[in-house]
N, C-alpha and C positions, 0 to 999 in steps of 0.2 A: 504493499500499500504506500502511496506517495505521502509526503509530508503535509501535516495540518498546520497552517500558519495563522498568524494574527499580527496585524500591523496597525498601531494606533498612535495618535498624537497626544501628548500628556504635558500637563503643566508641572513646574517645579515642585508644587505642593500636591501633586498626584492625581489631579482630575482631568478626565478625557472630554468633559462637557461641563459648561457652566450651569448655574442654576436656572429655574424658570424657563425651560424649554418650551417653545410654543411654535405656532406655524411661522411667525416672523423671526423667530430665533430658534431654528432647529437644533443648533449646538448649545442652546443655553445662552445666557447673557455672557458676553465676551468670549465664548467658546471659539468663535471664528479666529481669534488671536492665536490659537494653537496650530493653525493650518496656514499661515503666511508663507511658510517655506514652499508650498506647492500650489499657491493661487496667484501667481503673478507678481509678488513683491520684488521690486528691482534688486534687492540686496541678495536674492537667491543665488547660489553659486553651484558648481558642478556636483559638489556633494549632495545638494538638494535634489539635483537632476537624477543622481544615481538612486537616492532613496525613493524618488518618485517612480523609477523604474521597478524597485522592489514592490511598491504599493500596487502598481498597475499591471504586474505580470499576470498573464491568464491563469485562471483557477478553473477547476473542473465543477465546483459547486461552492455555494456560500451558505452561511448560517448567520441570521441576524435576528435581533429582538424586535418586537413591534415598537418599541421606544425609538428605535433607529429608523424604522420604516415609515412611521406616520406620527403625526402630533396629537391624534385622537386617542381616547381611551375608551373602554367598555365597548358595547356592540357596534358593530360597523355601521355608520349612519350616512356614508358618502361614497362617492367613486374614487376616492383617493387612490392613486397608483404610484406612490413613492415621490421623493424630493427631486428626482433626477430628470424629469421630462420623459419624452416618448421613447428615448434610446438610453437606458441607465448604463453605467459603465461596466456592468458585471459580465454580460454577454455569456451567461450560463444560468443554470437553475440557482434560485436563491430560496432558502427555507426559513420562512419567517415564523418565529415563536409567538403565539397568541393564545388566548383563552377563548376566542370566539372564531367559529368556523367561517370560512370565506373561500369562495371559489378561486382558483388559480387565475393568475393575470398574466398574459402573453404580451411582452413589449417588444418593441423593434430591437434588432441586433442580437437576438438570441437569449436575452433575459426573460425568465419566467419566474414569477413570484408564487410559491406554494406556501399556504399557511398550515401551520402545525400545532395542533391543540394538545398533543400528548407529551409535551416536555422537551428539554434539551436532548436528552439521550435519543429520542425517537427521530428529532430533526437531524441530529448528527449522523445517525445510522443511515438515514435516507440520503444525506449528502454524499457520505463516503460511497454508498452503493452507486451513486450518480457520476461521481467525480471522475473515476477512472484514474489514469496516470497523472492528471493534472493535480490531483489533491484538492483539499478542502481549505477553505479560508473562513475564520471566524471574524466576521466583518463588525461586530458591535451590536447594540451599545454595551455600556458598562455591565449590566446584569448578565448579559450572554457571555461576555467575556470572563466574568467570575465564575460562571457555570462551566465553561470550558476549562478553566484553570482547576477548578474543583474536580472535574472529570479526569484531569491529567491527560488530555488529548492533544495539546499544542506542542508541536515539535520545535517549531521556530517562532519567536516572539521578537517583533521589532517595535522599539519605542522611539518616537521622534519627540525629544524632550525640548519643548519651547521654553525660552527664558521669560516666563510669565507666571505669576501667581494669581489664581483665580479666587481663592478663599473659600469657596464651596462649589458644590456641583456634584457630579457622579465620578466615583472612584472605581478602579477595577481590582484594586488590592486591598479593599476594605475587609477587615476581619482575618486576613491571611498572616501566618506567622513564618512562613517559609517561602522562598522564591523558586529554587529548583532549576534555575537557568544559569548559563555562563556566557559572557560576551565572546563573540567570535569576529565581529567587525565594528568599527567605530568611525564614523565620518561627522563633520561638523561644518556649520556655517554661522553667520550672525544670527539666524533665524531658528536654528535647532541643532541639537546634537543627536545625531541617528545612531542608535545601538541596535545591532542585530544579534540576539540571543539564540542559543541552542539549549535544548532540554538537557540536563545533566543526566548522563547514563542512558 
């Protein structure tokens, strides 16, 4: 089986999204500051370009939480189809964790959103079955990454550490006492320090 990866931008104080996520602030208040390294800031350098290549490499399937897929909560009440427009960047099946059933949504470019109501393990198993040699990526948000860490399925974890303090928001290491990864590559720019970790053992 190919590697399972996870690649997230994170603040110095450990948040991958700011507080008060909404349709107008999908990454929470100030959360966009974590992503300047790959959204057109003129200070971005070759290190950021390499890290963007890691982020955008093709994967066979993705797992994400509803909190990353949509700003709404509770029963589905609209025709929302993600933050990314008619052609999301995934180009592969995406298994979305939710407590509320929803028909799959086929998007341009090969992305298909499937909605999984029986938990992380079930979504991950479907992703592995679908992904083939390209492997699975844990796309986020924070709760989904925490569940993947708890299940010990991530082989490669990449953190883009932005020189930003958010003060509150969503953490991926909340409640964890061990890390279990070692750094294998480090790149840096004025906008982020990119650390690629591999699971120990």
